[in-house]
DSSP file (Angstrom, degrees, kcal/mol; ACC not computed):
  #  RESIDUE AA STRUCTURE BP1 BP2  ACC     N-H-->O    O-->H-N    N-H-->O    O-->H-N    TCO  KAPPA ALPHA  PHI   PSI    X-CA   Y-CA   Z-CA
    1    1 A M              0   0    0      0, 0.0    25,-0.1     0, 0.0    26,-0.1   0.000 360.0 360.0 360.0 119.6   -6.7   -2.5   16.6
    2    2 A P        -     0   0    0      0, 0.0    23,-2.2     0, 0.0     2,-0.3  -0.295 360.0-149.4 -61.7 141.4   -4.2   -4.2   14.2
    3    3 A K  E     -A   24   0A   0     75,-0.3    75,-2.5    21,-0.2     2,-0.4  -0.869  10.9-163.5-116.6 149.9   -1.6   -2.0   12.5
    4    4 A Y  E     -AB  23  77A   0     19,-2.9    19,-2.3    -2,-0.3     2,-0.2  -0.982  18.2-131.5-137.1 141.4   -0.1   -2.5    9.1
    5    5 A K  E     -AB  22  76A   0     71,-3.2    71,-2.3    -2,-0.4     2,-0.5  -0.596  30.9-130.4 -79.7 152.1    2.9   -1.2    7.1
    6    6 A V  E     - B   0  75A   0     15,-1.1    13,-3.3    13,-0.5     2,-0.4  -0.938  25.3-178.6-111.7 125.8    2.1   -0.1    3.6
    7    7 A Y  E     -AB  18  74A   0     67,-2.8    67,-3.5    -2,-0.5     2,-0.4  -0.926   9.6-156.0-119.0 146.5    4.0   -1.3    0.5
    8    8 A V  E     -AB  17  73A   0      9,-2.3     9,-2.7    -2,-0.4     2,-0.4  -0.955  22.3-118.1-121.7 143.7    3.5   -0.3   -3.1
    9    9 A F  E     -A   16   0A   0     63,-2.9     2,-0.5    -2,-0.4     7,-0.2  -0.671  34.1-132.1 -77.7 128.7    4.4   -2.3   -6.2
   10   10 A C     >  -     0   0    0      5,-2.7     4,-1.3    -2,-0.4    -1,-0.0  -0.708  14.8-161.9 -89.0 125.8    7.0   -0.2   -8.2
   11   11 A D  T  4 S+     0   0    0     -2,-0.5    -1,-0.1     1,-0.2    -2,-0.0   0.709  90.1  54.3 -73.4 -21.9    6.4    0.2  -11.9
   12   12 A E  T  4 S+     0   0    0     51,-0.1    -1,-0.2     3,-0.1    52,-0.0   0.909 126.9  10.8 -83.1 -44.5   10.1    1.2  -12.4
   13   13 A C  T  4 S-     0   0    0      2,-0.2    -2,-0.2     0, 0.0     3,-0.1   0.532  95.0-122.2-116.5  -8.4   12.0   -1.7  -10.8
   14   14 A G  S  < S+     0   0    0     -4,-1.3     2,-0.3     1,-0.3    -3,-0.1   0.656  73.3 102.8  80.1  17.0    9.2   -4.3  -10.3
   15   15 A I  S    S-     0   0    0     -7,-0.1    -5,-2.7    -5,-0.0     2,-0.4  -0.784  75.1 -96.1-122.6 172.2    9.5   -4.8   -6.5
   16   16 A R  E     -A    9   0A   0     -2,-0.3     2,-0.4    -7,-0.2    -7,-0.2  -0.715  34.8-159.1 -89.6 138.0    7.5   -3.7   -3.5
   17   17 A H  E     -A    8   0A   0     -9,-2.7    -9,-2.3    -2,-0.4     2,-0.3  -0.933  20.1-116.9-117.9 140.0    8.7   -0.6   -1.6
   18   18 A L  E     -A    7   0A   0     -2,-0.4   -11,-0.2   -11,-0.2   -13,-0.0  -0.563  28.3-147.3 -71.6 131.8    7.8    0.4    2.0
   19   19 A M  E     -     0   0A   0    -13,-3.3     2,-1.9    -2,-0.3   -13,-0.5  -0.700  24.8-109.3 -98.1 154.9    5.9    3.6    2.2
   20   20 A P  E    S+     0   0A   0      0, 0.0     2,-0.3     0, 0.0    -2,-0.0  -0.275  87.6  91.0 -81.2  54.7    6.3    6.0    5.2
   21   21 A V  E     -     0   0A   0     -2,-1.9   -15,-1.1   -15,-0.2     2,-0.4  -0.997  52.6-164.3-148.2 143.2    2.8    5.3    6.6
   22   22 A I  E     -A    5   0A   0     -2,-0.3     2,-0.3   -17,-0.2   -17,-0.2  -0.996  16.6-164.7-124.9 133.3    1.3    2.8    9.1
   23   23 A I  E     -A    4   0A   0    -19,-2.3   -19,-2.9    -2,-0.4     2,-0.4  -0.848  11.3-140.7-119.2 157.5   -2.5    2.3    9.1
   24   24 A A  E     -A    3   0A   0     -2,-0.3     2,-0.3   -21,-0.2   -21,-0.2  -0.927  16.1-162.8-113.5 138.8   -4.8    0.7   11.6
   25   25 A L        -     0   0    0    -23,-2.2    -2,-0.0    -2,-0.4     0, 0.0  -0.901  26.3-130.0-120.4 151.3   -7.8   -1.4   10.5
   26   26 A D  S    S+     0   0    0     -2,-0.3     2,-0.3   -25,-0.1    -1,-0.1   0.748  95.7  42.6 -69.0 -23.6  -10.8   -2.4   12.5
   27   27 A H  S    S-     0   0    0    -25,-0.1     2,-0.1   -26,-0.1    -2,-0.1  -0.893  84.4-119.1-124.6 154.4  -10.3   -6.0   11.5
   28   28 A G        -     0   0    0     -2,-0.3     2,-0.3   -27,-0.0    -2,-0.0  -0.455  20.9-131.7 -87.0 162.7   -7.2   -8.2   11.2
   29   29 A L        -     0   0    0     -2,-0.1     3,-0.1     1,-0.1    -1,-0.0  -0.858   3.3-147.1-112.9 149.2   -5.8   -9.9    8.1
   30   30 A D  S    S-     0   0    0     -2,-0.3     2,-0.3     1,-0.1    -1,-0.1   0.749  80.3  -3.3 -83.6 -26.9   -4.7  -13.5    7.7
   31   31 A Q  S    S-     0   0    0     44,-0.0     2,-0.4    45,-0.0    -1,-0.1  -0.909  96.4 -61.9-153.3 175.8   -2.0  -12.8    5.2
   32   32 A N        +     0   0    0     -2,-0.3     2,-0.3    -3,-0.1    44,-0.2  -0.568  64.7 175.2 -68.6 121.7   -0.4  -10.0    3.2
   33   33 A E  E     -C   75   0A   0     42,-1.0    42,-2.2    -2,-0.4     2,-0.2  -0.921  33.2-110.8-131.3 153.9   -3.1   -8.8    0.9
   34   34 A S  E >>  -C   74   0A   0     -2,-0.3     4,-2.0    40,-0.2     3,-0.6  -0.526  30.1-120.8 -78.5 154.5   -3.6   -6.0   -1.6
   35   35 A T  H 3> S+     0   0    0     38,-2.9     4,-2.5    35,-0.7    36,-0.2   0.774 113.5  63.5 -66.8 -23.3   -5.9   -3.2   -0.6
   36   36 A G  H 34 S+     0   0    0     34,-1.4    -1,-0.2    37,-0.4    35,-0.2   0.875 106.1  43.9 -64.8 -37.7   -7.9   -4.1   -3.7
   37   37 A D  H X4 S+     0   0    0     -3,-0.6     3,-0.6    33,-0.2    -2,-0.2   0.894 117.3  45.0 -70.6 -41.4   -8.7   -7.5   -2.2
   38   38 A I  H 3< S+     0   0    0     -4,-2.0    -2,-0.2     1,-0.2    -3,-0.2   0.899 122.8  32.6 -71.1 -42.5   -9.4   -6.2    1.3
   39   39 A H  T >< S+     0   0    0     -4,-2.5     3,-2.9    -5,-0.2    -1,-0.2   0.031  75.1 158.3-109.2  26.4  -11.6   -3.3    0.4
   40   40 A A  T <  S+     0   0    0     -3,-0.6     3,-0.1     1,-0.3    -3,-0.1  -0.319  81.2   0.2 -55.4 119.3  -13.4   -4.5   -2.8
   41   41 A G  T 3  S+     0   0    0      1,-0.3    -1,-0.3    -2,-0.1     2,-0.3   0.522 117.5  99.8  79.0   5.9  -16.5   -2.5   -3.1
   42   42 A K  S <  S-     0   0    0     -3,-2.9    -1,-0.3     1,-0.0     2,-0.3  -0.783  83.0 -91.6-118.8 163.0  -15.7   -0.4    0.0
   43   43 A K        -     0   0    0     -2,-0.3    -3,-0.0    -3,-0.1    -1,-0.0  -0.570  45.2-122.3 -72.6 135.2  -14.3    3.0    0.6
   44   44 A L        -     0   0    0     -2,-0.3    -1,-0.1     1,-0.1    -8,-0.0  -0.432  31.2 -96.4 -74.3 150.4  -10.5    2.9    1.1
   45   45 A P    >>  -     0   0    0      0, 0.0     4,-2.5     0, 0.0     3,-1.0  -0.404  38.0-115.2 -60.3 146.5   -8.9    4.3    4.2
   46   46 A P  H 3> S+     0   0    0      0, 0.0     4,-2.1     0, 0.0     5,-0.2   0.827 114.5  60.2 -57.3 -33.6   -7.7    7.9    3.6
   47   47 A E  H 34 S+     0   0    0      1,-0.2     4,-0.4     2,-0.2   -24,-0.0   0.865 112.6  38.3 -63.0 -34.6   -4.1    6.9    4.1
   48   48 A I  H X> S+     0   0    0     -3,-1.0     3,-1.5     2,-0.2     4,-1.0   0.914 112.1  56.4 -78.8 -46.5   -4.4    4.5    1.2
   49   49 A A  H >< S+     0   0    0     -4,-2.5     3,-0.6     1,-0.3    -2,-0.2   0.856 103.1  55.2 -56.9 -38.0   -6.6    6.6   -1.0
   50   50 A K  T 3< S+     0   0    0     -4,-2.1    -1,-0.3     1,-0.2    -2,-0.2   0.715 101.9  58.2 -73.4 -17.3   -4.1    9.5   -1.0
   51   51 A L  T X4 S+     0   0    0     -3,-1.5     3,-1.1    -4,-0.4    16,-0.3   0.768  89.2  91.3 -76.0 -25.7   -1.3    7.2   -2.3
   52   52 A L  T << S+     0   0    0     -4,-1.0    16,-0.2    -3,-0.6     3,-0.1  -0.465  96.5   7.1 -76.4 142.0   -3.3    6.4   -5.4
   53   53 A N  T 3  S+     0   0    0     14,-3.9     2,-0.3     1,-0.2    -1,-0.3   0.747 104.8 113.9  59.6  27.6   -2.8    8.5   -8.5
   54   54 A T  S <  S-     0   0    0     -3,-1.1    13,-2.6    13,-0.4     2,-0.3  -0.860  75.2 -94.4-119.8 160.7    0.0   10.4   -6.9
   55   55 A F  E     -D   66   0B   0     -2,-0.3     2,-0.4    11,-0.2    11,-0.2  -0.568  38.8-173.1 -77.0 135.2    3.7   10.4   -7.8
   56   56 A V  E     -D   65   0B   0      9,-3.0     9,-2.2    -2,-0.3     2,-0.5  -0.974  17.6-134.9-124.9 138.8    6.0    7.9   -6.0
   57   57 A R  E     -D   64   0B   0     -2,-0.4     7,-0.2     7,-0.2     6,-0.1  -0.845  16.1-130.0 -98.9 130.6    9.8    7.9   -6.3
   58   58 A C     >  -     0   0    0      5,-3.0     4,-2.3    -2,-0.5     5,-0.1  -0.634   9.8-150.5 -74.0 124.0   11.5    4.5   -6.8
   59   59 A P  T  4 S+     0   0    0      0, 0.0    -1,-0.1     0, 0.0    -2,-0.0   0.713  93.9  49.6 -69.4 -18.0   14.4    4.3   -4.3
   60   60 A N  T  4 S+     0   0    0      3,-0.1    -2,-0.0     1,-0.1    -3,-0.0   0.873 126.5  19.6 -87.6 -40.0   16.3    2.1   -6.6
   61   61 A T  T  4 S-     0   0    0      2,-0.2     3,-0.1     0, 0.0    -1,-0.1   0.666  89.9-132.6-104.2 -20.4   16.1    4.0   -9.9
   62   62 A G     <  +     0   0    0     -4,-2.3     2,-0.2     1,-0.3    -2,-0.0   0.381  62.8 132.6  81.9  -5.7   15.2    7.5   -8.6
   63   63 A K        -     0   0    0     -6,-0.1    -5,-3.0    -5,-0.1     2,-0.3  -0.487  52.4-130.8 -81.5 150.8   12.5    7.7  -11.2
   64   64 A R  E     +D   57   0B   0     -7,-0.2     2,-0.3    -2,-0.2    -7,-0.2  -0.744  27.8 172.7 -99.6 148.7    9.0    8.9  -10.4
   65   65 A Y  E     -D   56   0B   0     -9,-2.2    -9,-3.0    -2,-0.3     2,-0.5  -0.961  36.3-103.7-146.2 161.9    5.8    7.1  -11.4
   66   66 A V  E     -D   55   0B   0     -2,-0.3     2,-0.8   -11,-0.2   -11,-0.2  -0.788  30.8-132.6 -91.2 126.2    2.1    7.4  -10.7
   67   67 A Q        -     0   0    0    -13,-2.6   -14,-3.9    -2,-0.5   -13,-0.4  -0.684  34.9-179.2 -78.5 112.3    0.8    4.8   -8.3
   68   68 A E        +     0   0    0     -2,-0.8     4,-0.1   -16,-0.2   -16,-0.0  -0.918  37.7  22.1-117.6 140.3   -2.3    3.4   -9.9
   69   69 A G    >   -     0   0    0     -2,-0.4     3,-1.5     1,-0.1   -33,-0.1   0.641  64.1-121.3  84.2 126.1   -4.7    0.8   -8.7
   70   70 A D  G >  S+     0   0    0      1,-0.3   -34,-1.4     2,-0.2     3,-0.9   0.583 107.2  74.3 -75.0  -7.4   -5.4   -0.3   -5.2
   71   71 A D  G 3  S+     0   0    0    -36,-0.2    -1,-0.3     1,-0.2    -2,-0.1   0.485  93.1  56.1 -79.4  -1.2   -4.4   -3.9   -6.2
   72   72 A R  G <  S+     0   0    0     -3,-1.5   -63,-2.9    -4,-0.1     2,-0.5   0.250  91.1  83.0-111.8  10.2   -0.8   -2.6   -6.2
   73   73 A V  E <   -B    8   0A   0     -3,-0.9   -38,-2.9   -65,-0.2   -37,-0.4  -0.965  64.8-165.3-113.7 129.8   -0.8   -1.4   -2.6
   74   74 A F  E     -BC   7  34A   0    -67,-3.5   -67,-2.8    -2,-0.5     2,-0.5  -0.893  13.4-145.3-122.6 145.9   -0.2   -4.1    0.0
   75   75 A L  E     -BC   6  33A   0    -42,-2.2   -42,-1.0    -2,-0.4   -69,-0.2  -0.924  14.3-173.2-109.4 130.3   -0.7   -4.2    3.8
   76   76 A V  E     -B    5   0A   0    -71,-2.3   -71,-3.2    -2,-0.5   -44,-0.1  -0.990  32.1-108.3-124.5 126.9    1.8   -6.2    5.9
   77   77 A P  E     -B    4   0A   0      0, 0.0     2,-0.5     0, 0.0   -73,-0.3  -0.208  29.3-123.1 -54.3 138.1    1.1   -6.6    9.7
   78   78 A V        -     0   0    0    -75,-2.5     2,-0.5     2,-0.0   -75,-0.3  -0.735  24.9-144.0 -80.4 127.1    3.4   -4.6   12.0
   79   79 A E              0   0    0     -2,-0.5   -75,-0.0     1,-0.1    -1,-0.0  -0.834 360.0 360.0 -97.3 130.4    5.1   -7.0   14.3
   80   80 A W              0   0    0     -2,-0.5    -1,-0.1     0, 0.0    -2,-0.0   0.392 360.0 360.0-101.5 360.0    5.7   -5.8   17.9
């Protein structure tokens, strides 16, 4: 089962930040994709769903923001 690191797009500094979660999917991905692209019309994995509409702290500015939209959450394959 392929595993992926989770990155979120930061509203504060405008770059992607690694989140402290790794998820496994039943299917593999060809490239880095947003969860909005991957799960369009489907239920999100619980690890992703709990990141949405919650506060995230930007490691660069220290400011908190609400992570909105699954199109701003990205999965990157874990390389072994």
